[in-house]
PyMOL commands that place a pseudoatom at each C-alpha (Angstrom):
pseudoatom trace, name=CA, resn=MET, resi=1, chain=A, elem=C, hetatm=0, pos=[163.374, 121.659, 153.356]
pseudoatom trace, name=CA, resn=LEU, resi=2, chain=A, elem=C, hetatm=0, pos=[163.520, 124.853, 155.350]
pseudoatom trace, name=CA, resn=GLY, resi=3, chain=A, elem=C, hetatm=0, pos=[161.676, 128.069, 154.646]
pseudoatom trace, name=CA, resn=PHE, resi=4, chain=A, elem=C, hetatm=0, pos=[161.873, 131.576, 156.040]
pseudoatom trace, name=CA, resn=VAL, resi=5, chain=A, elem=C, hetatm=0, pos=[158.881, 133.870, 155.812]
pseudoatom trace, name=CA, resn=VAL, resi=6, chain=A, elem=C, hetatm=0, pos=[159.126, 137.639, 156.115]
pseudoatom trace, name=CA, resn=HIS, resi=7, chain=A, elem=C, hetatm=0, pos=[156.148, 139.951, 156.014]
pseudoatom trace, name=CA, resn=GLU, resi=8, chain=A, elem=C, hetatm=0, pos=[157.355, 143.285, 154.695]
pseudoatom trace, name=CA, resn=ASP, resi=9, chain=A, elem=C, hetatm=0, pos=[156.311, 145.904, 152.208]
pseudoatom trace, name=CA, resn=LEU, resi=10, chain=A, elem=C, hetatm=0, pos=[159.390, 145.964, 149.978]
pseudoatom trace, name=CA, resn=ASP, resi=11, chain=A, elem=C, hetatm=0, pos=[159.093, 146.469, 146.248]
pseudoatom trace, name=CA, resn=VAL, resi=12, chain=A, elem=C, hetatm=0, pos=[162.669, 145.428, 145.487]
pseudoatom trace, name=CA, resn=PHE, resi=13, chain=A, elem=C, hetatm=0, pos=[162.807, 142.343, 147.749]
pseudoatom trace, name=CA, resn=ALA, resi=14, chain=A, elem=C, hetatm=0, pos=[163.096, 139.839, 144.891]
pseudoatom trace, name=CA, resn=ARG, resi=15, chain=A, elem=C, hetatm=0, pos=[165.984, 141.685, 143.234]
pseudoatom trace, name=CA, resn=GLN, resi=16, chain=A, elem=C, hetatm=0, pos=[167.891, 141.817, 146.528]
pseudoatom trace, name=CA, resn=CYS, resi=17, chain=A, elem=C, hetatm=0, pos=[167.492, 138.086, 147.167]
pseudoatom trace, name=CA, resn=GLN, resi=18, chain=A, elem=C, hetatm=0, pos=[168.688, 136.599, 143.881]
pseudoatom trace, name=CA, resn=GLU, resi=19, chain=A, elem=C, hetatm=0, pos=[170.666, 133.841, 145.597]
pseudoatom trace, name=CA, resn=PHE, resi=20, chain=A, elem=C, hetatm=0, pos=[167.633, 132.411, 147.396]
pseudoatom trace, name=CA, resn=ARG, resi=21, chain=A, elem=C, hetatm=0, pos=[164.454, 130.866, 146.112]
pseudoatom trace, name=CA, resn=THR, resi=22, chain=A, elem=C, hetatm=0, pos=[161.682, 133.304, 146.904]
pseudoatom trace, name=CA, resn=ALA, resi=23, chain=A, elem=C, hetatm=0, pos=[157.924, 133.190, 147.002]
pseudoatom trace, name=CA, resn=LEU, resi=24, chain=A, elem=C, hetatm=0, pos=[156.604, 136.717, 146.950]
pseudoatom trace, name=CA, resn=ALA, resi=25, chain=A, elem=C, hetatm=0, pos=[153.234, 137.220, 148.565]
pseudoatom trace, name=CA, resn=LEU, resi=26, chain=A, elem=C, hetatm=0, pos=[151.602, 140.438, 147.506]
pseudoatom trace, name=CA, resn=ALA, resi=27, chain=A, elem=C, hetatm=0, pos=[148.198, 141.071, 149.005]
pseudoatom trace, name=CA, resn=ALA, resi=28, chain=A, elem=C, hetatm=0, pos=[146.076, 143.144, 146.620]
pseudoatom trace, name=CA, resn=TRP, resi=29, chain=A, elem=C, hetatm=0, pos=[145.478, 145.969, 149.096]
pseudoatom trace, name=CA, resn=ASP, resi=30, chain=A, elem=C, hetatm=0, pos=[146.317, 144.836, 152.610]
pseudoatom trace, name=CA, resn=SER, resi=31, chain=A, elem=C, hetatm=0, pos=[147.194, 141.581, 154.326]
pseudoatom trace, name=CA, resn=GLU, resi=32, chain=A, elem=C, hetatm=0, pos=[143.712, 141.682, 155.829]
pseudoatom trace, name=CA, resn=GLY, resi=33, chain=A, elem=C, hetatm=0, pos=[142.465, 140.350, 152.489]
pseudoatom trace, name=CA, resn=TRP, resi=34, chain=A, elem=C, hetatm=0, pos=[144.186, 137.081, 153.310]
pseudoatom trace, name=CA, resn=LEU, resi=35, chain=A, elem=C, hetatm=0, pos=[142.850, 137.056, 156.853]
pseudoatom trace, name=CA, resn=LEU, resi=36, chain=A, elem=C, hetatm=0, pos=[139.301, 137.361, 155.531]
pseudoatom trace, name=CA, resn=LEU, resi=37, chain=A, elem=C, hetatm=0, pos=[139.754, 133.931, 153.943]
pseudoatom trace, name=CA, resn=PHE, resi=38, chain=A, elem=C, hetatm=0, pos=[139.559, 132.524, 157.473]
pseudoatom trace, name=CA, resn=PRO, resi=39, chain=A, elem=C, hetatm=0, pos=[136.548, 134.236, 159.077]
pseudoatom trace, name=CA, resn=ASP, resi=40, chain=A, elem=C, hetatm=0, pos=[136.206, 131.606, 161.808]
pseudoatom trace, name=CA, resn=ALA, resi=41, chain=A, elem=C, hetatm=0, pos=[139.576, 132.658, 163.241]
pseudoatom trace, name=CA, resn=PHE, resi=42, chain=A, elem=C, hetatm=0, pos=[138.393, 136.159, 164.201]
pseudoatom trace, name=CA, resn=PRO, resi=43, chain=A, elem=C, hetatm=0, pos=[136.152, 135.151, 167.120]
pseudoatom trace, name=CA, resn=CYS, resi=44, chain=A, elem=C, hetatm=0, pos=[138.993, 133.009, 168.451]
pseudoatom trace, name=CA, resn=VAL, resi=45, chain=A, elem=C, hetatm=0, pos=[140.951, 136.238, 168.948]
pseudoatom trace, name=CA, resn=ARG, resi=46, chain=A, elem=C, hetatm=0, pos=[138.042, 138.355, 170.197]
pseudoatom trace, name=CA, resn=PRO, resi=47, chain=A, elem=C, hetatm=0, pos=[134.851, 136.415, 171.040]
pseudoatom trace, name=CA, resn=ARG, resi=48, chain=A, elem=C, hetatm=0, pos=[132.584, 139.301, 169.967]
pseudoatom trace, name=CA, resn=TRP, resi=49, chain=A, elem=C, hetatm=0, pos=[134.099, 139.553, 166.500]
pseudoatom trace, name=CA, resn=LYS, resi=50, chain=A, elem=C, hetatm=0, pos=[132.069, 138.236, 163.600]
pseudoatom trace, name=CA, resn=VAL, resi=51, chain=A, elem=C, hetatm=0, pos=[132.981, 138.819, 159.970]
pseudoatom trace, name=CA, resn=PRO, resi=52, chain=A, elem=C, hetatm=0, pos=[129.956, 140.408, 158.264]
pseudoatom trace, name=CA, resn=ASP, resi=53, chain=A, elem=C, hetatm=0, pos=[128.113, 138.263, 155.727]
pseudoatom trace, name=CA, resn=ARG, resi=54, chain=A, elem=C, hetatm=0, pos=[128.880, 140.813, 152.991]
pseudoatom trace, name=CA, resn=LEU, resi=55, chain=A, elem=C, hetatm=0, pos=[132.587, 139.930, 153.314]
pseudoatom trace, name=CA, resn=LEU, resi=56, chain=A, elem=C, hetatm=0, pos=[132.212, 136.138, 153.332]
pseudoatom trace, name=CA, resn=ASP, resi=57, chain=A, elem=C, hetatm=0, pos=[133.041, 133.900, 150.373]
pseudoatom trace, name=CA, resn=LYS, resi=58, chain=A, elem=C, hetatm=0, pos=[134.302, 136.807, 148.245]
pseudoatom trace, name=CA, resn=ASP, resi=59, chain=A, elem=C, hetatm=0, pos=[137.375, 137.420, 146.142]
pseudoatom trace, name=CA, resn=THR, resi=60, chain=A, elem=C, hetatm=0, pos=[139.136, 139.253, 148.959]
pseudoatom trace, name=CA, resn=GLY, resi=61, chain=A, elem=C, hetatm=0, pos=[141.855, 140.486, 146.615]
pseudoatom trace, name=CA, resn=ARG, resi=62, chain=A, elem=C, hetatm=0, pos=[139.300, 142.752, 144.976]
pseudoatom trace, name=CA, resn=LEU, resi=63, chain=A, elem=C, hetatm=0, pos=[138.044, 144.455, 148.111]
pseudoatom trace, name=CA, resn=LYS, resi=64, chain=A, elem=C, hetatm=0, pos=[138.894, 148.143, 147.922]
pseudoatom trace, name=CA, resn=ASP, resi=65, chain=A, elem=C, hetatm=0, pos=[139.664, 148.671, 151.600]
pseudoatom trace, name=CA, resn=ASP, resi=66, chain=A, elem=C, hetatm=0, pos=[139.555, 145.399, 153.495]
pseudoatom trace, name=CA, resn=LYS, resi=67, chain=A, elem=C, hetatm=0, pos=[141.225, 146.896, 156.549]
pseudoatom trace, name=CA, resn=GLN, resi=68, chain=A, elem=C, hetatm=0, pos=[138.508, 149.544, 156.917]
pseudoatom trace, name=CA, resn=GLU, resi=69, chain=A, elem=C, hetatm=0, pos=[135.823, 146.944, 156.235]
pseudoatom trace, name=CA, resn=LEU, resi=70, chain=A, elem=C, hetatm=0, pos=[137.144, 144.916, 159.163]
pseudoatom trace, name=CA, resn=LYS, resi=71, chain=A, elem=C, hetatm=0, pos=[137.377, 147.969, 161.405]
pseudoatom trace, name=CA, resn=ARG, resi=72, chain=A, elem=C, hetatm=0, pos=[133.763, 148.864, 160.639]
pseudoatom trace, name=CA, resn=GLY, resi=73, chain=A, elem=C, hetatm=0, pos=[132.307, 145.383, 160.467]
pseudoatom trace, name=CA, resn=LEU, resi=74, chain=A, elem=C, hetatm=0, pos=[133.813, 143.182, 163.160]
pseudoatom trace, name=CA, resn=GLY, resi=75, chain=A, elem=C, hetatm=0, pos=[132.437, 145.000, 166.168]
pseudoatom trace, name=CA, resn=LEU, resi=76, chain=A, elem=C, hetatm=0, pos=[134.176, 146.002, 169.360]
pseudoatom trace, name=CA, resn=PRO, resi=77, chain=A, elem=C, hetatm=0, pos=[136.969, 146.173, 170.112]
pseudoatom trace, name=CA, resn=VAL, resi=78, chain=A, elem=C, hetatm=0, pos=[137.907, 147.718, 166.776]
pseudoatom trace, name=CA, resn=PHE, resi=79, chain=A, elem=C, hetatm=0, pos=[140.271, 145.631, 164.630]
pseudoatom trace, name=CA, resn=ARG, resi=80, chain=A, elem=C, hetatm=0, pos=[143.861, 146.919, 164.484]
pseudoatom trace, name=CA, resn=GLU, resi=81, chain=A, elem=C, hetatm=0, pos=[146.713, 145.893, 162.211]
pseudoatom trace, name=CA, resn=SER, resi=82, chain=A, elem=C, hetatm=0, pos=[148.472, 144.449, 165.243]
pseudoatom trace, name=CA, resn=ASP, resi=83, chain=A, elem=C, hetatm=0, pos=[145.610, 141.918, 165.581]
pseudoatom trace, name=CA, resn=GLY, resi=84, chain=A, elem=C, hetatm=0, pos=[146.499, 140.341, 162.230]
pseudoatom trace, name=CA, resn=PRO, resi=85, chain=A, elem=C, hetatm=0, pos=[149.187, 137.938, 163.488]
pseudoatom trace, name=CA, resn=ALA, resi=86, chain=A, elem=C, hetatm=0, pos=[146.857, 136.649, 166.213]
pseudoatom trace, name=CA, resn=VAL, resi=87, chain=A, elem=C, hetatm=0, pos=[144.141, 135.969, 163.626]
pseudoatom trace, name=CA, resn=ALA, resi=88, chain=A, elem=C, hetatm=0, pos=[146.667, 134.116, 161.448]
pseudoatom trace, name=CA, resn=ARG, resi=89, chain=A, elem=C, hetatm=0, pos=[147.867, 132.048, 164.424]
pseudoatom trace, name=CA, resn=GLU, resi=90, chain=A, elem=C, hetatm=0, pos=[144.286, 131.071, 165.257]
pseudoatom trace, name=CA, resn=ALA, resi=91, chain=A, elem=C, hetatm=0, pos=[143.622, 130.119, 161.640]
pseudoatom trace, name=CA, resn=LEU, resi=92, chain=A, elem=C, hetatm=0, pos=[146.631, 127.807, 161.795]
pseudoatom trace, name=CA, resn=LYS, resi=93, chain=A, elem=C, hetatm=0, pos=[145.799, 126.472, 165.258]
pseudoatom trace, name=CA, resn=HIS, resi=94, chain=A, elem=C, hetatm=0, pos=[142.236, 125.586, 164.244]
pseudoatom trace, name=CA, resn=ARG, resi=95, chain=A, elem=C, hetatm=0, pos=[143.326, 124.067, 160.910]
pseudoatom trace, name=CA, resn=LEU, resi=96, chain=A, elem=C, hetatm=0, pos=[141.463, 126.609, 158.820]
pseudoatom trace, name=CA, resn=ILE, resi=97, chain=A, elem=C, hetatm=0, pos=[144.357, 127.266, 156.434]
pseudoatom trace, name=CA, resn=PRO, resi=98, chain=A, elem=C, hetatm=0, pos=[143.751, 124.298, 154.101]
pseudoatom trace, name=CA, resn=SER, resi=99, chain=A, elem=C, hetatm=0, pos=[140.158, 125.385, 153.432]
pseudoatom trace, name=CA, resn=PRO, resi=100, chain=A, elem=C, hetatm=0, pos=[139.943, 129.126, 152.802]
pseudoatom trace, name=CA, resn=ARG, resi=101, chain=A, elem=C, hetatm=0, pos=[136.488, 130.629, 152.378]
pseudoatom trace, name=CA, resn=GLY, resi=102, chain=A, elem=C, hetatm=0, pos=[136.452, 132.770, 149.292]
pseudoatom trace, name=CA, resn=SER, resi=103, chain=A, elem=C, hetatm=0, pos=[139.417, 133.421, 147.052]
pseudoatom trace, name=CA, resn=ASN, resi=104, chain=A, elem=C, hetatm=0, pos=[142.439, 135.653, 146.738]
pseudoatom trace, name=CA, resn=ARG, resi=105, chain=A, elem=C, hetatm=0, pos=[144.795, 135.271, 143.781]
pseudoatom trace, name=CA, resn=SER, resi=106, chain=A, elem=C, hetatm=0, pos=[147.898, 136.428, 145.635]
pseudoatom trace, name=CA, resn=TYR, resi=107, chain=A, elem=C, hetatm=0, pos=[147.188, 133.913, 148.408]
pseudoatom trace, name=CA, resn=THR, resi=108, chain=A, elem=C, hetatm=0, pos=[146.674, 131.088, 145.914]
pseudoatom trace, name=CA, resn=ASP, resi=109, chain=A, elem=C, hetatm=0, pos=[149.834, 132.029, 143.993]
pseudoatom trace, name=CA, resn=SER, resi=110, chain=A, elem=C, hetatm=0, pos=[151.889, 132.183, 147.185]
pseudoatom trace, name=CA, resn=VAL, resi=111, chain=A, elem=C, hetatm=0, pos=[150.646, 128.812, 148.427]
pseudoatom trace, name=CA, resn=GLY, resi=112, chain=A, elem=C, hetatm=0, pos=[151.514, 127.382, 145.017]
pseudoatom trace, name=CA, resn=ASP, resi=113, chain=A, elem=C, hetatm=0, pos=[155.015, 128.845, 145.193]
pseudoatom trace, name=CA, resn=LEU, resi=114, chain=A, elem=C, hetatm=0, pos=[155.567, 127.471, 148.680]
pseudoatom trace, name=CA, resn=THR, resi=115, chain=A, elem=C, hetatm=0, pos=[154.210, 124.060, 147.700]
pseudoatom trace, name=CA, resn=GLY, resi=116, chain=A, elem=C, hetatm=0, pos=[156.856, 123.968, 144.976]
pseudoatom trace, name=CA, resn=TRP, resi=117, chain=A, elem=C, hetatm=0, pos=[159.569, 124.165, 147.638]
pseudoatom trace, name=CA, resn=THR, resi=118, chain=A, elem=C, hetatm=0, pos=[158.942, 120.610, 148.820]
for i in range(1, 118): cmd.bond("trace and resi %d" % i, "trace and resi %d" % (i + 1))
show_as sticks, trace
zoom trace
């Protein structure tokens, strides 16, 4: 089985890809909501970063502005969107993906869709 993952903000993606099986991943506000499921990955990217306790073990899909919460809460240097892929890579590298901390419905739904591909 082969999969292809694209991260893009496209509302009509599913309609354009009728000939392929798709698993749409829609973060509630920002993709940072998914990253917050893996707080131990942040210091692997920037050793000074620590996810604030108020953001741990939450339903990250319900956070109103997770990106701003990270910018304010992680410390210096300030989190940028471009740091997201590095955080995701570290979560994978350190085997954090199978055990998210907290919950996020869009993440759970997407993992379920992808699991159905096997």
